[in-house]
C-alpha positions in Angstrom: 0.0 0.0 0.0 1.4 3.3 -1.0 0.8 6.8 0.4 0.8 9.9 -1.8 -2.0 12.5 -1.6 -4.4 9.8 -0.5 -4.2 6.4 1.1 -5.8 3.8 -1.1 -7.3 0.8 0.6 -8.9 -2.3 -0.8 -12.6 -2.8 -0.2 -14.2 -6.1 0.7 -15.8 -6.3 -2.7 -14.0 -9.1 -4.5 -15.6 -8.5 -7.9 -18.8 -8.5 -9.8 -20.4 -12.0 -9.3 -23.7 -11.1 -11.1 -22.8 -8.5 -13.8 -26.4 -8.6 -15.2 -27.9 -7.6 -11.8 -25.1 -5.1 -11.2 -25.9 -3.4 -14.5 -29.6 -3.5 -13.7 -29.1 -1.7 -10.4 -26.9 1.0 -12.0 -29.3 1.6 -14.9 -32.3 1.5 -12.5 -30.7 4.2 -10.3 -30.1 6.5 -13.3 -33.7 5.8 -14.5 -35.2 6.7 -11.1 -33.1 9.9 -10.8 -33.9 11.2 -14.3 -37.6 10.1 -14.0 -38.1 12.5 -11.1 -36.8 15.4 -13.2 -39.9 15.2 -15.4 -42.6 13.1 -13.7 -44.0 16.1 -11.8 -44.7 18.2 -14.9 -48.0 16.7 -15.9 -49.1 16.5 -12.3 -48.6 20.2 -11.7 -52.2 21.2 -12.4 -53.5 18.7 -9.8 -51.0 19.8 -7.3 -51.9 23.5 -7.8 -55.6 22.7 -7.2 -54.8 20.5 -4.1 -52.8 23.2 -2.3 -54.3 26.3 -4.0 -50.7 27.3 -5.0 -49.8 30.4 -6.9 -48.1 30.1 -10.3 -44.8 31.3 -8.9 -44.8 28.9 -6.0 -45.9 26.0 -8.3 -42.8 26.4 -10.4 -40.7 25.6 -7.3 -42.2 22.1 -7.2 -40.0 21.5 -10.3 -37.2 24.0 -9.6 -36.6 22.8 -6.0 -35.5 19.4 -7.3 -33.2 20.9 -10.1 -31.8 23.4 -7.6 -30.8 20.8 -5.0 -29.7 18.3 -7.6 -27.4 20.7 -9.4 -26.1 22.4 -6.3 -25.0 19.2 -4.4 -23.6 17.1 -7.3 -20.0 18.0 -6.8 -20.1 17.2 -3.1 -22.1 14.0 -3.8 -19.6 12.8 -6.3 -16.6 13.4 -4.0 -18.3 11.7 -1.1 -18.4 8.5 -3.1 -14.7 8.7 -4.0 -13.7 9.2 -0.4 -16.1 7.2 1.7 -16.9 4.3 -0.7 -19.3 4.4 -3.7 -21.6 1.5 -2.7 -22.0 2.9 0.8 -22.7 6.4 -0.4 -25.0 5.0 -3.2 -27.1 3.4 -0.4 -27.2 6.5 1.7 -28.5 8.5 -1.3 -31.2 5.9 -2.0 -32.4 6.1 1.6 -32.5 9.9 1.5 -34.3 9.8 -1.9 -36.9 7.2 -0.7 -37.5 9.1 2.6 -38.0 12.4 0.7 -40.4 10.7 -1.7 -42.5 9.3 1.2 -42.5 12.8 2.8 -43.6 14.4 -0.4 -46.3 11.8 -1.1 -47.8 12.4 2.3 -47.2 16.2 2.2 -49.9 18.1 4.1 -48.9 21.6 2.9 -47.1 23.2 -0.1 -44.1 24.0 2.1 -43.6 20.4 3.0 -44.0 19.3 -0.6 -41.3 21.8 -1.8 -39.0 20.8 1.1 -39.4 17.1 0.2 -38.4 18.0 -3.4 -35.3 19.7 -2.1 -34.4 16.5 -0.2 -35.1 14.4 -3.3 -32.7 16.5 -5.2 -30.0 16.0 -2.6 -30.5 12.3 -2.7 -30.3 12.3 -6.5 -27.1 14.3 -6.3 -25.6 11.5 -4.2 -27.0 8.6 -6.2 -26.3 9.9 -9.8 -22.5 10.3 -9.7 -22.0 7.2 -7.6 -24.0 5.1 -10.2 -21.9 6.4 -13.1 -18.6 5.9 -11.2 -19.7 2.3 -10.3 -19.6 1.4 -14.0 -15.9 2.1 -14.0 -15.3 -0.2 -11.0 -17.8 -2.9 -11.9 -17.1 -3.4 -15.6 -14.1 -3.5 -17.8 -13.3 -3.3 -21.6 -16.2 -3.9 -23.9 -18.5 -4.7 -21.0 -18.0 -1.2 -19.8 -18.9 0.2 -23.2 -22.2 -1.8 -23.1 -22.9 -0.6 -19.6 -22.3 3.0 -20.7 -24.8 2.4 -23.5 -27.5 1.2 -21.2 -26.7 4.0 -18.7 -27.1 6.5 -21.5 -30.3 5.0 -22.6 -31.8 5.5 -19.1 -31.2 9.3 -19.4 -33.5 9.5 -22.4 -36.0 6.8 -21.2 -36.2 8.1 -17.7 -37.1 11.6 -18.7 -39.7 10.4 -21.2 -41.1 7.7 -18.8 -41.5 10.5 -16.2 -44.0 12.2 -18.5 -45.8 8.9 -19.3 -46.0 7.8 -15.7 -46.9 11.2 -14.5 -49.9 11.3 -16.8 -51.1 7.8 -16.0 -50.7 8.1 -12.2 -52.3 11.5 -12.1 -55.2 10.5 -14.2 -56.0 7.1 -12.6 -54.6 7.3 -9.1 -53.5 10.6 -7.5 -50.7 13.1 -8.0 -49.2 11.8 -4.7 -48.3 8.6 -6.5 -45.8 10.4 -8.7 -43.7 10.6 -5.6 -44.7 7.4 -3.8 -43.8 5.3 -6.9 -40.1 5.9 -6.1 -40.2 4.0 -2.8 -40.3 0.4 -4.1 -37.8 1.3 -6.8 -35.3 2.7 -4.2 -35.9 -0.3 -2.0 -35.1 -2.7 -4.8 -32.0 -0.8 -5.8 -30.8 -0.7 -2.1 -31.1 -4.5 -1.9 -29.5 -5.0 -5.3 -26.4 -2.8 -4.3 -24.9 -6.0 -2.9 -24.0 -7.0 -6.5 -21.9 -3.8 -7.1 -18.2 -3.5 -6.8 -17.2 -0.3 -4.9 -13.6 -0.3 -6.2 -10.9 1.5 -4.3 -11.8 3.8 -1.5 -9.4 6.8 -1.4 -9.0 8.0 2.1 -8.3 11.7 2.1 -9.6 14.8 3.6 -13.0 15.6 2.2 -12.0 19.3 2.1 -15.2 20.7 3.6 -14.4 24.4 2.7 -14.2 23.5 -1.0 -17.4 21.5 -0.6 -19.2 24.5 0.9 -17.8 26.9 -1.7 -18.7 24.6 -4.7 -22.2 23.8 -3.4 -23.0 27.5 -2.6 -21.6 28.6 -6.0 -23.6 26.1 -8.1 -26.7 26.5 -5.9 -26.6 30.3 -6.2 -26.2 30.0 -10.0 -29.1 27.6 -10.4 -31.3 29.7 -8.0 -30.4 32.9 -9.9 -31.3 31.3 -13.2 -34.7 29.9 -12.1 -35.5 33.2 -10.3 -34.6 35.1 -13.5 -37.1 33.0 -15.4 -39.8 34.1 -12.9 -38.9 37.7 -12.2 -37.0 38.8 -15.3 -33.3 39.2 -15.9 -33.2 42.7 -14.3 -34.5 41.5 -10.9 -32.1 42.9 -8.3 -32.2 39.7 -6.2 -31.3 37.7 -9.2 -28.4 40.0 -10.1 -27.1 39.7 -6.5 -27.3 35.9 -6.7 -25.3 35.9 -10.0 -22.7 38.1 -8.3 -22.6 35.7 -5.3 -22.3 32.7 -7.6 -19.4 34.3 -9.5 -17.5 35.0 -6.2 -18.2 31.5 -4.8 -17.2 29.7 -8.0 -14.2 31.9 -8.6 -12.8 31.3 -5.1 -13.6 27.6 -5.4 -11.7 27.2 -8.7 -8.6 29.1 -7.3 -8.7 26.9 -4.2 -8.7 23.6 -6.1 -5.1 24.3 -7.4 -3.9 25.2 -3.9 -5.2 22.4 -1.7 -3.8 18.9 -1.2 -7.1 17.2 -1.6 -9.2 19.1 -4.1 -13.0 18.4 -4.3 -12.7 18.9 -8.1 -9.4 17.9 -9.6 -9.0 20.5 -12.3 -7.2 18.0 -14.5 -10.7 16.7 -15.3 -11.5 19.9 -17.2 -8.0 20.6 -18.5 -8.4 17.6 -20.8 -9.8 18.9 -24.1 -12.1 15.9 -24.8 -13.6 15.9 -21.3 -14.0 19.7 -21.3 -15.6 19.7 -24.7 -17.9 16.7 -23.8 -19.1 18.5 -20.7 -19.8 21.7 -22.6 -21.7 19.7 -25.2 -23.6 18.0 -22.3 -24.5 21.4 -20.9 -25.9 22.4 -24.3 -27.7 19.0 -24.6 -29.4 19.6 -21.2 -30.3 23.1 -22.3 -32.1 21.8 -25.3 -33.6 18.6 -23.7 -35.2 20.3 -20.7 -36.7 23.0 -22.9 -38.0 20.5 -25.5 -39.9 18.5 -22.8 -41.3 21.6 -21.3 -42.5 23.3 -24.4 -43.6 20.2 -26.3 -45.8 19.2 -23.3 -47.3 22.7 -23.2 -47.9 22.7 -27.0 -49.9 19.5 -26.7 -51.9 20.6 -23.7 -52.5 24.3 -24.4 -52.4 24.4 -28.2 -53.8 21.1 -29.2 -56.0 20.7 -26.1 -54.7 17.2 -25.0 -55.5 15.9 -21.6 -52.8 14.7 -19.2 -53.2 11.1 -20.2 -53.3 12.0 -23.9 -50.1 14.0 -23.6 -48.5 11.1 -21.8 -49.5 8.6 -24.5 -48.4 11.0 -27.2 -44.8 10.5 -26.0 -44.8 6.8 -26.7 -43.1 7.1 -30.2 -40.5 9.4 -28.6 -39.7 6.9 -25.8 -39.4 4.1 -28.4 -37.0 6.2 -30.5 -34.9 7.3 -27.5 -34.5 3.6 -26.6 -33.6 2.6 -30.1 -31.0 5.4 -30.4 -29.3 4.9 -27.0 -29.9 1.2 -26.4 -29.5 -0.2 -30.0 -28.0 2.3 -32.5 -25.3 3.9 -30.4 -23.9 0.6 -28.9 -23.7 -0.9 -32.4 -21.9 2.1 -33.9 -19.4 2.5 -31.1 -17.1 -0.4 -32.1 -17.0 1.0 -35.7 -17.0 4.8 -35.2 -15.4 7.3 -32.8 -17.6 8.8 -30.1 -17.0 12.3 -31.6 -18.5 11.1 -35.0 -21.6 9.5 -33.3 -22.2 12.4 -31.0 -21.8 15.0 -33.7 -24.1 13.1 -36.0 -26.7 12.5 -33.3 -26.7 16.2 -32.4 -27.1 17.2 -36.1 -30.0 14.8 -36.5 -31.6 16.2 -33.3 -31.2 19.8 -34.6 -32.9 18.7 -37.9 -35.8 17.2 -35.9 -36.2 20.4 -33.8 -36.2 22.5 -37.0 -38.9 20.3 -38.4 -41.0 20.7 -35.2 -40.7 24.5 -35.4 -43.1 24.4 -38.4 -46.0 23.0 -36.3 -49.1 25.2 -35.8 -52.5 25.1 -34.2 -53.9 22.8 -37.0 -51.0 20.2 -37.0 -52.3 16.7 -36.8 -50.5 14.2 -34.5 -50.2 11.4 -37.1 -49.6 13.6 -40.1 -47.3 16.3 -38.7 -46.0 15.5 -35.3 -44.9 11.9 -35.1 -42.2 12.0 -37.8 -40.2 15.0 -36.5 -40.7 13.7 -32.9 -39.1 10.3 -33.9 -36.2 12.0 -35.8 -35.4 14.3 -32.8 -35.6 11.4 -30.3 -33.4 9.1 -32.4 -30.7 11.8 -32.5 -30.9 12.5 -28.8 -30.8 8.8 -27.9 -27.7 8.2 -30.0 -25.9 11.2 -28.4 -26.1 10.3 -24.7 -23.8 7.3 -24.8 -20.8 8.8 -26.8 -20.9 12.0 -24.8 -21.0 10.1 -21.5 -18.0 8.0 -22.6 -16.1 11.1 -23.7 -16.8 13.0 -20.5 -15.4 10.0 -18.5 -12.5 9.2 -20.8 -9.1 8.6 -19.3 -10.3 9.5 -15.7 -8.4 7.8 -13.0 -10.3 5.7 -10.4 -9.9 8.3 -7.6 -11.5 11.0 -9.6 -14.3 9.0 -11.4 -17.0 10.2 -8.9 -15.9 13.8 -9.4 -15.9 13.5 -13.2 -19.4 11.9 -13.1 -20.6 14.8 -10.9 -19.2 17.4 -13.3 -21.0 15.8 -16.2 -24.3 15.6 -14.3 -23.9 19.2 -13.1 -23.3 20.4 -16.6 -26.6 18.8 -17.8 -28.6 20.1 -14.8 -27.2 23.6 -15.0 -27.6 23.6 -18.8 -31.3 22.6 -18.3 -31.9 25.4 -15.9 -30.2 28.0 -18.1 -32.1 26.8 -21.2 -35.5 26.7 -19.6 -35.2 30.1 -18.0 -33.9 31.7 -21.1 -36.3 30.1 -23.6 -39.4 30.7 -21.3 -38.6 34.4 -21.5 -38.2 34.2 -25.3 -41.4 32.2 -25.9 -43.4 34.5 -23.6 -42.2 37.6 -25.4 -43.2 36.1 -28.8 -46.6 35.0 -27.5 -47.2 38.3 -25.9 -46.4 40.1 -29.1 -49.3 38.1 -30.7 -51.7 38.4 -27.8 -50.9 40.0 -24.4 -51.1 37.5 -21.5 -51.8 34.7 -23.9 -51.7 31.9 -21.2 -54.1 33.8 -19.0 -56.4 34.5 -21.9 -56.4 30.8 -22.8 -57.6 29.9 -19.3 -60.3 32.6 -19.5 -61.5 31.4 -22.9 -61.7 27.8 -21.7 -63.8 28.9 -18.7 -66.1 31.2 -20.6 -66.4 29.1 -23.8 -65.2 32.1 -26.0 -64.2 30.2 -29.2 -62.7 33.3 -30.9 -60.5 34.2 -27.9 -59.6 30.5 -27.5 -58.4 30.3 -31.2 -56.4 33.6 -30.8 -54.7 32.4 -27.5 -53.8 29.0 -29.0 -52.3 30.7 -32.1 -50.2 33.1 -29.9 -48.9 30.3 -27.7 -48.1 28.1 -30.7 -46.0 30.9 -32.1 -44.1 31.2 -28.9 -43.5 27.5 -28.5 -42.4 26.9 -32.1 -40.0 29.9 -31.8 -38.5 28.1 -28.8 -38.2 24.9 -30.9 -36.2 26.9 -33.5 -33.9 28.2 -30.8 -33.3 24.7 -29.5 -32.4 23.6 -33.0 -29.7 26.2 -33.0 -28.4 25.1 -29.6 -28.0 21.5 -30.9 -26.1 22.8 -33.9 -23.7 24.7 -31.5 -23.3 21.5 -29.5 -22.4 19.6 -32.6 -19.7 22.2 -33.5 -18.3 21.9 -30.0 -18.0 18.2 -30.3 -16.3 18.4 -33.7 -13.7 20.9 -32.5 -12.9 19.4 -29.1 -13.6 15.7 -28.7 -10.8 13.3 -29.7 -11.7 10.5 -31.9 -10.1 7.8 -29.8 -11.6 8.8 -26.4 -13.7 5.6 -26.2 -10.7 3.4 -26.6 -8.7 5.3 -24.1 -11.5 5.3 -21.6 -11.8 1.5 -21.9 -8.0 1.1 -21.5 -8.2 3.3 -18.4 -10.8 1.1 -16.9 -8.7 -2.0 -17.6 -5.7 -0.4 -16.0 -7.8 0.4 -12.9 -9.2 -3.1 -12.8 -5.6 -4.6 -12.9 -4.5 -2.2 -10.2 -7.3 -3.2 -7.9 -6.8 -6.9 -8.6 -3.2 -6.6 -7.3 -4.3 -4.8 -4.1 -4.6 -7.1 -1.1 -5.9 -6.1 2.3 -3.3 -5.3 4.9 -5.5 -6.0 7.8 -8.3 -4.0 9.5 -8.6 -0.4 8.5 
């Protein structure tokens, strides 16, 4: 056993005895975490009626989860590296399940929002641990296949959230969109016995850096979500941006000056990893906005119910699975991740451009399904190569931190994109009809068909303008990938995993630790 910056000890996990079950647990964790990012969307109307919530407060049912998730990811990732990934994975699952129970039984809007914050914190522990466990539980080609399924869960989980949200809200209660997490978390907790934690790197957790990083990202995400509600000139939002800049600036400087950094900056000094994370940020920007606006388009413009909106996503879910679970894994042995990711982003941009031509008279079968499938295929085929590139050539001690950076990029990107594009869509709709969303509600309650048509036309213009902007974001992401991501990153990532596996196999316990 050697001592450098950290003392590396062997864990009591001898290896993966049931790789199929181990992969199911990791994929299930990613599915559960991503599912909760979208499952609340279709249930919002029922929640608003249950607690008589204002529109501003209602937004925090969604924002509270993203805020806590994005804010605590760096700390959650480093906890797994230092304290053991399987142990931390289980802690995160317990927190997530407990928060889901609290939210499902919530007796007030404050309790519900607080539960969503705790859910986000649990997700911030589970997500980076799950991704880092792929590196310690699988090697070589098996790792590539595991990455493929993990990437598939990102797309499937977000889409399934919309589907399950519609079904549970329509046929049970909005409370079940929270309670459904409990049996999933229990099953994953029990299945964690099949995971290999890998090396535990005993070092100082560096609490000051953890506080700075968490405060910086939390302040940034809060500022972005607040700007979407109160406008970009809101004094409190401006103050939060300033605080975020100070916290993040001090945090970055500190990482080069401490013995045990929370975020090893070498992760971002590598061109491929940096480019993949920027692309992941842009991917999150487009993906969050797409789900939000497309759901509103179906409900407010086309007049779909919650269950109809959920069922309308079935072709999307199928295409996401084909892209990430079938297409990308088959292409990876033949093409570099940069080529697959760049191509997938280009196809996604084409699909979003196609969706921008929708209007109030667009039929589902004749005008919506085809561009929906094109967009989802492109998205699905992008998750896997970007994930592999973001984790390429990362040493075992830093895999949790690298996974946290990638997840943070996606969450922060989603918050930035949604806040910005909501402002854009609202401005366009207001230019057609002032207070278009409120006028739509008034028209529906009074039966004014003329006003209803005008409101739907105005909202449609705003939503499709957002689709066009998202297409441009995906083009930008494709350019970033083409300019930064090396074409051999997948091979290098697998070799790095094999080196780590050989190093762990040579490590023998030296006695009680």
